[in-house]
C-alpha positions in Angstrom: 120.6 69.3 -28.2 119.3 70.1 -24.8 117.2 67.5 -23.1 113.5 68.5 -22.8 110.3 67.0 -21.6 108.8 67.1 -25.1 111.9 65.5 -26.6 111.7 62.7 -24.0 108.1 62.0 -25.1 109.0 62.0 -28.8 111.8 59.5 -28.2 109.7 57.3 -26.0 107.0 57.2 -28.6 109.5 55.9 -31.2 110.5 53.2 -28.7 106.9 52.3 -27.9 106.0 52.1 -31.6 108.9 49.6 -32.1 108.7 47.4 -29.1 105.6 48.3 -27.0 105.0 50.2 -23.8 106.0 47.2 -21.6 109.5 47.2 -23.1 110.1 50.8 -22.5 112.6 51.6 -19.7 114.3 54.8 -18.6 117.7 53.3 -19.4 116.7 52.5 -23.0 115.2 56.0 -23.3 118.4 57.6 -22.1 120.4 55.6 -24.6 118.2 56.8 -27.5 118.6 60.4 -26.2 122.4 59.9 -25.7 121.8 61.1 -22.1 122.7 60.1 -18.6 119.7 58.0 -17.3 119.6 60.2 -14.1 119.2 63.3 -16.2 115.8 62.2 -17.3 114.5 62.4 -13.8 115.0 66.2 -13.9 112.2 66.3 -16.4 110.0 63.3 -15.7 109.7 61.4 -12.3 109.3 57.9 -13.6 108.3 55.6 -16.5 104.6 56.0 -15.7 104.8 59.7 -16.1 106.5 59.2 -19.5 103.7 57.0 -20.6 101.1 59.4 -19.5 102.9 62.3 -21.3 103.3 60.3 -24.5 99.6 59.4 -24.3 98.7 63.1 -23.9 101.0 64.1 -26.7 99.3 61.6 -29.1 95.9 62.4 -27.9 96.5 66.0 -28.7 97.1 65.0 -32.3 93.5 63.9 -32.6 91.7 65.9 -35.2 88.4 65.4 -36.8 86.5 67.5 -39.4 83.8 69.6 -37.7 80.5 69.0 -39.3 78.2 71.0 -37.0 75.4 71.1 -39.7 75.6 67.3 -40.4 73.3 64.8 -38.7 74.7 63.6 -35.4 74.8 60.1 -36.9 77.3 61.2 -39.6 79.3 63.2 -37.1 79.7 60.2 -34.8 80.7 57.9 -37.7 83.4 60.4 -38.7 84.7 60.9 -35.1 84.9 57.1 -34.6 86.7 56.6 -37.9 89.3 59.3 -37.1 89.8 57.8 -33.7 90.4 54.4 -35.3 92.9 56.0 -37.7 94.9 57.4 -34.7 94.8 54.0 -33.0 96.3 52.3 -36.1 98.9 55.0 -36.3 100.3 54.1 -32.9 98.8 50.6 -32.2 101.2 49.5 -29.4 100.8 52.8 -27.5 97.0 52.7 -27.9 96.8 49.1 -26.9 98.5 50.1 -23.6 96.5 53.3 -23.2 93.2 51.4 -23.6 94.0 49.4 -20.5 94.4 52.5 -18.3 91.3 53.8 -16.4 92.5 57.5 -16.9 92.8 57.0 -20.6 90.0 59.5 -21.2 90.3 62.9 -19.7 87.6 65.7 -19.6 89.7 68.0 -21.9 90.6 65.3 -24.5 89.6 66.4 -28.0 87.9 63.0 -28.6 85.9 63.3 -25.4 84.9 66.9 -26.0 83.8 66.2 -29.5 81.9 63.0 -28.5 79.9 64.6 -25.7 79.0 67.5 -28.0 77.6 65.0 -30.5 75.7 63.0 -27.9 74.2 66.2 -26.6 73.3 67.3 -30.2 71.5 63.9 -30.7 69.0 64.9 -28.0 70.3 63.0 -25.0 69.4 64.7 -21.8 72.2 66.7 -20.1 72.1 64.4 -17.1 72.9 61.4 -19.3 75.4 62.8 -21.8 78.5 61.6 -19.9 77.0 58.2 -19.2 76.0 57.5 -22.8 79.3 58.9 -24.1 81.2 56.7 -21.6 79.3 53.6 -22.8 80.1 54.5 -26.5 83.8 54.9 -25.6 83.9 51.6 -23.8 82.4 49.8 -26.8 84.7 51.4 -29.4 87.8 51.1 -27.3 87.0 47.3 -26.7 86.4 46.7 -30.4 89.7 48.6 -31.3 91.6 46.7 -28.7 90.5 43.4 -30.0 91.2 44.6 -33.5 94.7 45.7 -32.7 95.7 42.5 -30.9 94.1 40.2 -33.6 91.3 38.8 -31.4 88.5 40.4 -33.5 89.6 38.7 -36.7 90.0 35.4 -35.0 86.7 35.5 -33.3 84.9 36.5 -36.5 86.5 33.5 -38.3 85.0 31.0 -35.8 82.1 28.9 -37.1 78.9 29.0 -35.2 77.0 25.8 -34.1 75.3 24.3 -37.1 77.1 26.6 -39.7 78.9 23.6 -41.1 75.8 21.4 -41.5 75.5 20.2 -45.0 78.6 22.1 -46.1 81.5 20.5 -47.9 84.2 20.1 -45.4 86.8 19.9 -48.2 86.0 23.5 -49.2 88.7 26.1 -48.4 88.0 28.6 -45.7 86.4 31.8 -46.8 88.2 35.1 -47.0 89.4 36.8 -43.8 86.9 39.1 -42.1 87.0 42.7 -43.4 87.9 44.7 -40.3 86.9 48.0 -42.0 83.4 46.5 -42.6 83.2 45.2 -39.0 84.1 48.5 -37.5 81.4 50.2 -39.6 79.0 47.5 -38.4 79.6 48.2 -34.8 79.3 52.0 -35.2 76.0 51.5 -37.1 74.8 49.2 -34.4 75.6 51.8 -31.7 73.9 54.5 -33.7 70.8 52.4 -34.2 70.7 51.6 -30.5 70.9 55.2 -29.5 68.3 56.2 -32.1 66.0 53.5 -30.7 66.5 54.7 -27.2 65.9 58.3 -28.1 62.7 57.3 -30.0 61.5 55.3 -27.0 62.1 58.3 -24.8 60.0 60.6 -27.0 57.2 58.0 -27.1 57.3 57.8 -23.3 57.2 61.6 -23.0 54.2 61.7 -25.4 52.3 59.1 -23.3 52.8 61.2 -20.2 51.0 64.1 -21.7 
């Protein structure tokens, strides 16, 4: 089968899913493709370009149900949930991608959908990108911690005074429910944006 750029990305994704982005090398990729390592460079200039191409390929798979008539709160919950599903489908790739400053691009389906929802919520045009960027930063941070296990570990920590009067011989409680925690963070973001929008409307009314 002829070597193609798309075929290189597909093979690279399989390797990343198995061993992580850091373990990917052009030589390993050539071996999987049964090709001469130098032949890869006719299609992609280097490993970084391969990783960017794989990230674009996976990002293009992002799909969410369009609910134009639904409240913006429901639309943002669905968008975030679908994004989380994609992250869990390729956790090692997404963990790498989350660390890259160019992870989000203007034409990404996720960014396009998110900015449309933020605008529909009533955020002024001048602040749409800023608010959307902050939402992305929080969600990506939470998902990154979820994928590497930090979130569950942190949620299992006792807070000062929590053990006072408790029976130390009691077994530890159940592991934190990560689905519940993700819903909690999205609800918190939505409540924060609702509060900000309400405060803005109050301020506008006071200026009249």
